[in-house]
C-alpha positions in Angstrom: -5.7 -7.5 14.3 -2.1 -7.0 15.3 -1.2 -6.3 11.6 -3.8 -3.5 11.6 -2.2 -1.9 14.7 1.3 -2.3 13.2 0.1 -0.7 10.0 -1.5 2.1 12.0 1.7 2.8 13.9 4.1 2.9 10.9 2.3 3.8 7.7 0.1 6.8 8.4 2.9 8.8 9.9 5.2 8.1 6.9 2.4 8.6 4.3 0.2 11.5 5.4 -0.9 11.9 1.8 -2.8 8.6 1.9 -6.5 9.5 1.9 -8.1 6.4 0.3 -7.5 2.7 0.0 -9.1 0.4 -2.6 -9.4 -3.2 -1.7 -10.7 -6.5 -3.1 -13.8 -8.0 -1.6 -11.9 -10.4 0.5 -12.7 -11.8 4.0 -9.3 -10.6 5.1 -10.6 -7.1 5.0 -13.6 -7.7 7.3 -12.2 -5.2 9.8 -12.1 -2.5 7.2 -14.1 -0.1 9.4 -11.5 -0.4 12.1 -8.7 0.2 9.6 -10.5 3.3 8.3 -10.6 4.8 11.8 -7.1 3.9 12.7 -5.6 5.2 9.5 -8.0 8.1 9.1 -8.7 7.1 5.4 -11.7 6.1 3.3 -11.8 2.5 2.1 -13.4 1.5 -1.1 -14.0 -2.0 -2.5 -13.8 -3.2 -6.1 -16.7 -4.9 -7.7 -16.2 -8.7 -7.9 -14.3 -9.7 -11.1 -13.5 -6.1 -12.1 -9.7 -6.2 -11.9 -9.4 -3.0 -13.9 -10.9 -1.1 -10.9 -7.6 -1.7 -9.0 -5.3 0.0 -11.5 -1.8 -1.5 -11.4 -2.2 -3.3 -8.1 -2.2 -6.7 -9.8 1.3 -6.1 -11.2 2.5 -4.9 -7.8 1.1 -8.1 -6.2 3.1 -10.1 -8.7 6.2 -8.2 -7.6 5.5 -8.9 -3.9 5.0 -12.6 -4.7 8.6 -12.7 -5.9 9.6 -12.1 -2.3 6.7 -13.5 -0.3 4.9 -16.5 -1.8 1.1 -16.5 -1.7 -0.2 -18.0 1.5 3.0 -17.2 3.5 2.8 -16.3 7.2 3.7 -12.6 7.2 4.8 -12.8 10.8 7.8 -14.7 9.6 9.1 -11.6 7.8 10.8 -8.9 9.9 10.4 -5.2 9.4 13.7 -4.9 7.5 12.7 -7.5 5.0 9.3 -5.7 4.5 11.0 -2.4 4.0 13.4 -3.9 1.4 10.4 -5.2 -0.6 8.7 -1.8 -0.2 11.8 0.0 -1.5 12.0 -2.4 -4.5 8.3 -1.7 -5.4 8.6 2.0 -4.9 11.7 2.1 -7.1 10.1 0.5 -10.1 9.3 2.7 -13.1 5.6 2.6 -14.0 3.9 3.5 -17.3 0.9 4.9 -15.5 3.2 7.4 -13.7 4.7 8.5 -17.0 7.7 6.2 -16.4 8.5 7.7 -13.0 8.8 5.6 -9.9 6.2 5.8 -7.1 8.9 7.3 -4.9 9.7 10.0 -7.4 6.0 10.9 -7.6 5.7 11.0 -3.8 8.9 13.2 -3.5 7.6 15.5 -6.3 4.2 15.8 -4.6 5.7 16.6 -1.2 8.0 19.2 -2.7 5.1 20.9 -4.6 2.8 20.8 -1.6 5.4 21.4 1.1 3.7 18.7 3.1 6.0 17.7 6.0 6.2 14.2 7.5 4.6 13.9 10.9 
């Protein structure tokens, strides 16, 4: 639960564009209704064994695993370490974004919509 609160405090303010989240059908997300309320987003779940419904998330998970091995205790990683991983992932060129980075796409979106950060 504390991770949900921490996510609420940090992510929604820095990502007001976030309106939906798509998740696996995993027991870890049993509090998805609480997360929807806290983040003011809609949460959708993939069908079991339909990895194509998650777009490129499997590749991103692989990148995260280079820094944080599967099964690791996330409380052992500080905010600075998490931000570095986030920066690495958001700086990777992606074919599905016409070989732009997620950060470039976000900056472009914000510039075109003039959507300020909270």
